[in-house]
C-alpha positions in Angstrom: -0.9 9.0 -15.4 -2.5 5.4 -16.5 -5.7 4.7 -15.7 -6.3 2.7 -12.3 -8.2 -0.2 -12.7 -9.1 -1.4 -8.8 -9.3 0.4 -5.7 -9.7 -0.1 -2.0 -9.5 2.4 1.1 -6.3 1.4 1.6 -4.3 0.9 -2.6 -4.7 1.2 -6.0 -3.7 -0.4 -9.1 -2.6 0.6 -11.9 -1.3 -1.2 -15.1 2.7 -0.5 -15.6 3.9 1.2 -18.6 7.1 1.1 -20.3 8.6 3.8 -18.4 8.4 1.8 -15.5 10.4 -1.3 -16.2 13.6 0.1 -15.1 12.0 1.7 -11.5 10.4 -1.7 -11.0 13.9 -3.5 -11.8 15.3 -1.0 -9.0 12.9 -1.9 -6.5 14.0 -5.9 -6.7 17.3 -5.3 -7.5 18.7 -2.3 -4.7 15.8 -2.8 -2.3 16.6 -2.4 1.3 13.9 -5.0 1.8 15.7 -7.6 -0.2 17.2 -9.3 2.7 13.9 -9.1 5.2 11.6 -11.2 2.1 14.1 -14.0 2.5 14.7 -13.8 6.5 18.0 -13.1 6.3 19.7 -14.3 3.4 19.8 -13.0 -0.2 16.4 -12.6 -2.0 17.4 -15.0 -4.9 19.4 -18.0 -4.5 21.9 -16.9 -6.9 23.6 -13.3 -7.6 21.0 -10.9 -8.0 19.5 -10.6 -11.8 20.9 -8.3 -14.3 18.4 -5.7 -15.9 18.5 -7.9 -19.1 17.7 -11.0 -17.0 14.6 -9.2 -15.3 13.5 -8.2 -19.2 13.6 -12.1 -20.0 10.8 -12.3 -17.2 9.1 -10.1 -17.3 8.7 -9.4 -21.1 7.7 -6.0 -23.2 3.8 -7.5 -22.7 4.2 -7.2 -18.9 4.1 -3.5 -19.7 2.0 -2.6 -22.8 -1.0 -5.3 -22.4 0.1 -6.7 -26.1 -0.7 -10.6 -24.4 -2.8 -9.6 -21.5 -3.2 -13.2 -20.9 -0.1 -14.2 -20.7 1.3 -11.8 -17.8 0.9 -8.1 -16.8 2.7 -5.7 -14.1 0.1 -4.1 -12.1 1.8 -0.8 -9.8 0.3 -0.3 -6.4 0.0 3.3 -5.2 -1.0 5.0 -1.9 -2.8 8.5 -1.2 1.0 9.7 -2.1 3.6 7.1 -3.7 4.1 4.1 -5.9 4.6 1.8 -3.2 5.2 -1.6 -5.2 4.1 -3.7 -8.0 1.9 -6.8 -8.5 3.0 -8.9 -11.7 0.4 -12.1 -12.5 1.8 -14.5 -15.0 0.7 -16.8 -17.4 -3.2 -17.3 -17.3 -3.8 -21.3 -17.3 -7.7 -21.3 -17.7 -7.9 -24.8 -18.5 -6.5 -25.7 -15.1 -8.2 -22.3 -13.6 -5.1 -20.9 -12.0 -3.1 -17.7 -12.4 0.6 -17.0 -10.5 1.3 -13.7 -8.6 4.0 -12.0 -7.7 4.1 -9.4 -5.0 7.0 -6.6 -4.1 7.2 -4.1 -2.3 9.4 -0.3 -2.9 11.1 -0.2 0.4 11.2 -1.1 4.0 9.3 2.3 4.9 5.8 0.6 3.3 6.2 -2.5 5.2 3.7 -3.4 8.2 0.7 -1.1 6.7 -1.2 -4.2 4.8 -0.2 -3.0 1.8 1.0 -6.1 0.6 -2.3 -8.6 1.7 -4.1 -5.6 0.4 -3.1 -5.5 -2.9 -2.9 -9.3 -3.5 -6.9 -9.3 -2.6 -7.7 -6.4 -4.5 -5.5 -8.4 -7.7 -7.4 -11.4 -7.6 -10.8 -9.8 -6.8 -9.6 -7.4 -10.3 -8.9 -10.9 -12.3 -11.7 -12.8 -11.4 -13.9 -10.3 -12.7 -11.5 -9.5 -15.5 -11.0 -12.1 -16.7 -13.0 -14.9 -15.0 -10.0 -16.9 -13.4 -10.7 -18.4 -9.4 -7.6 -19.7 -8.7 -4.6 -17.9 -7.2 -0.9 -19.2 -6.3 2.1 -17.9 -4.4 5.2 -18.8 -4.4 7.6 -17.5 -2.0 10.4 -18.5 -0.2 9.6 -20.4 3.7 12.2 -17.8 5.0 10.1 -15.0 3.9 8.3 -14.6 7.4 6.2 -11.2 6.2 5.5 -12.6 3.0 4.1 -15.5 4.3 1.9 -13.6 7.0 0.7 -11.1 4.2 -0.3 -14.0 1.9 -2.3 -15.9 4.6 -3.9 -12.1 5.7 -4.9 -12.7 2.4 -6.4 -16.3 2.4 -4.1 -18.2 1.0 -3.2 -21.3 2.2 -0.3 -23.9 1.7 -1.2 -26.7 -1.2 -1.7 -29.9 1.0 -0.2 -32.0 -1.4 3.2 -32.7 -2.1 4.6 -29.9 -4.3 6.4 -31.7 -6.8 3.1 -33.2 -7.9 1.5 -29.6 -7.8 4.3 -28.1 -10.0 4.0 -31.1 -12.3 0.0 -31.0 -12.5 0.1 -27.5 -13.3 3.2 -27.3 -15.6 5.1 -24.9 -13.5 8.0 -23.4 -14.4 11.3 -23.3 -11.8 10.7 -20.8 -8.7 13.2 -18.4 -7.7 13.7 -20.3 -4.3 14.7 -23.6 -3.0 12.6 -23.9 -0.1 9.4 -22.1 -2.2 5.7 -22.6 -0.6 3.1 -23.2 -2.8 -0.1 -20.9 -1.6 -3.5 -21.1 -2.9 -6.2 -19.3 -3.2 -9.4 -19.8 -4.6 -13.1 -17.6 -5.1 -16.4 -18.6 -5.1 -17.4 -19.0 -8.4 -19.6 -16.0 -9.7 -23.1 -16.0 -9.1 -25.1 -18.3 -12.1 -27.8 -15.4 -12.0 -28.5 -12.7 -14.4 -31.4 -9.7 -13.6 -32.9 -8.2 -16.2 -32.2 -4.9 -16.7 -33.9 -2.6 -19.2 -31.6 0.1 -18.9 -28.8 -2.1 -20.3 -28.0 -4.2 -23.4 -26.7 -7.3 -22.6 -24.8 -9.2 -25.2 -24.3 -13.2 -24.9 -20.7 -14.2 -26.6 -20.0 -17.1 -27.3 -16.3 -18.4 -29.5 -15.0 -21.9 -30.8 -11.0 -22.5 -31.2 -8.9 -24.9 -31.6 -7.9 -26.5 -28.7 -8.1 -25.7 -25.1 -4.0 -25.6 -24.5 -3.3 -23.0 -27.1 -6.1 -21.6 -28.3 -6.6 -19.6 -31.7 -9.8 -18.6 -33.0 -12.0 -20.6 -35.2 -15.6 -18.4 -34.7 -18.1 -16.6 -32.9 -21.4 -15.6 -32.3 -23.1 -12.8 -30.2 -26.8 -12.4 -29.7 -28.2 -9.0 -27.8 -31.1 -8.2 -25.8 -32.1 -6.2 -28.8 -32.8 -8.4 -30.9 -30.0 -8.5 -33.1 -27.2 -10.9 -33.6 -23.7 -11.1 -34.6 -21.8 -14.5 -36.4 -18.8 -14.7 -38.2 -16.2 -17.5 -39.5 -12.3 -16.3 -39.1 -9.8 -17.8 -41.9 -6.4 -18.6 -41.3 -6.2 -20.7 -37.9 -4.2 -23.6 -37.7 -5.9 -27.2 -38.6 -3.1 -29.4 -37.8 -3.6 -28.1 -34.0 -7.0 -28.6 -34.2 -8.4 -30.9 -30.9 -9.7 -34.5 -31.9 -13.1 -33.0 -30.3 -12.7 -29.5 -32.3 -12.3 -31.9 -35.9 -15.0 -34.3 -35.3 -17.8 -32.0 -33.5 -16.9 -28.4 -34.3 -15.6 -28.4 -37.5 -18.8 -29.9 -39.4 -21.3 -27.1 -37.8 -19.1 -24.4 -39.8 -21.0 -22.6 -42.6 -17.5 -21.9 -44.6 -17.8 -18.6 -45.4 -14.8 -17.4 -43.6 -13.3 -14.0 -43.3 -9.6 -12.6 -42.4 -8.9 -11.7 -38.7 -8.9 -7.8 -40.0 -12.6 -8.0 -41.4 -13.8 -10.0 -38.4 -12.5 -7.2 -35.9 -13.9 -4.3 -37.8 -17.7 -6.0 -38.1 -17.5 -6.8 -34.6 -16.5 -3.5 -33.1 -19.0 -1.9 -35.1 -21.5 -4.0 -34.5 -21.3 -3.4 -30.5 -20.3 0.0 -31.3 -24.2 0.1 -32.7 -25.2 -1.2 -29.6 -23.8 0.9 -26.8 -25.2 3.9 -28.5 -28.2 3.9 -26.8 -27.4 2.0 -23.8 -24.6 1.1 -21.6 -23.5 -2.8 -22.9 -22.7 -6.1 -20.9 -20.8 -8.8 -23.0 -21.9 -12.0 -20.8 -20.0 -15.3 -20.8 -20.0 -18.4 -19.2 -16.0 -19.0 -19.5 -13.0 -17.1 -18.9 -11.9 -19.1 -22.8 -14.5 -16.9 -24.4 -12.8 -13.4 -22.8 -9.5 -15.0 -24.1 -11.5 -14.9 -27.7 -12.6 -11.3 -27.3 -9.2 -9.9 -26.7 -8.2 -11.7 -30.2 -10.9 -10.8 -31.8 -10.7 -6.8 -30.5 -7.1 -6.9 -30.1 -6.7 -4.8 -27.1 -6.9 -5.6 -23.4 -9.7 -3.2 -22.6 -12.8 -3.5 -24.3 -14.5 -0.6 -26.0 -15.9 2.6 -24.5 -19.4 1.6 -22.8 -19.0 -2.1 -22.8 -18.3 -4.3 -19.7 -17.8 -8.1 -19.5 -19.3 -10.4 -16.9 -18.9 -14.0 -16.3 -21.9 -16.2 -15.7 -20.6 -20.1 -15.1 -23.9 -21.7 -16.3 -23.4 -25.3 -16.1 -22.4 -27.4 -19.3 -25.6 -29.8 -18.6 -28.3 -27.0 -18.9 -26.6 -26.0 -21.9 -26.5 -28.9 -23.6 -30.4 -29.1 -22.1 -31.5 -25.9 -23.9 -29.7 -27.4 -27.1 -31.8 -30.1 -27.1 -35.5 -28.4 -26.5 -34.9 -25.2 -28.9 -33.2 -28.1 -31.3 -29.9 -25.9 -31.3 -26.5 -27.1 -32.8 -24.6 -27.6 -29.5 -20.9 -25.9 -30.1 -21.9 -24.0 -32.8 -21.3 -20.4 -31.6 -24.0 -18.3 -32.6 -26.2 -21.4 -31.1 -24.5 -21.2 -28.2 -24.6 -17.9 -27.1 -28.5 -18.8 -28.0 -28.6 -21.2 -25.7 -27.2 -18.8 -23.3 -29.5 -16.3 -23.1 -32.2 -18.8 -22.8 -30.4 -20.0 -19.6 -30.3 -16.7 -18.1 -32.7 -14.2 -19.1 -36.9 -15.5 -19.2 -38.5 -15.8 -22.5 -39.4 -12.0 -23.6 -36.2 -10.2 -22.2 
């Protein structure tokens, strides 16, 4: 059984695998809750989707983890059964928002608080795993039970026109003509990091081509064991770099770039060496750096013994430290040094 990624007193979440795909489709297409979910009318404004149509909306990466920031399906379980699923869609790090879908496996699981509990747990996990803080649900206004579960989970209807919201967030078409845009925003993680001699902290930063479709350019890391790692990568599309990157980031590069495979091997070995003696926590100030770690390591999970934590230090604070220490702002290694200085006292 795939590993549980989050749990509370009521339910647990695990990542769906390819073998779950047909079963999840059955929960959608042949579910005795389908009419209840939309107040007595068909669950979809048109016919029930075919399996192929379902697979187009929930691509292979939802079940393999090949593109974890582009969407993933999660199975909801209680003590005895798999009771439904949550799917999160593209994590928009620029707008700091991610869309969720929630579906129960049948009427027998309704009325137990499973829906609201799974939504709350998914939001907390996504914030801790990827650094996203705002969450969106798009149910039908006829879905009385779904609306109630969402509100119990802390979601509230958008206060501005739905078309304006969809435009600002570049949302695709919804499932329902009468959809309700419901949002929940979690508080940012604390801007603090307590020293822990039993743990090695690795302060990590990355530079990439743009904020809309980022490709990794360079990475830098400094650890509390007085070691550091820096690498520049080849083969990123220069024509897709933003004006900011061309003007500020590229002039700071050393120019000794390596293929992604070599960078991946070198960084993985460096991390493994840090984790031999103590557990490691990688500290970043942005969810974009979590995306960079996925691209660099080629996996949705970090290696064994290594965790990730976002500490959202203000850019102005990092600017001040850069000037005070005569560092190069927006050079990956120097930005990692500035982040360490912002969070740890000298000598730690």
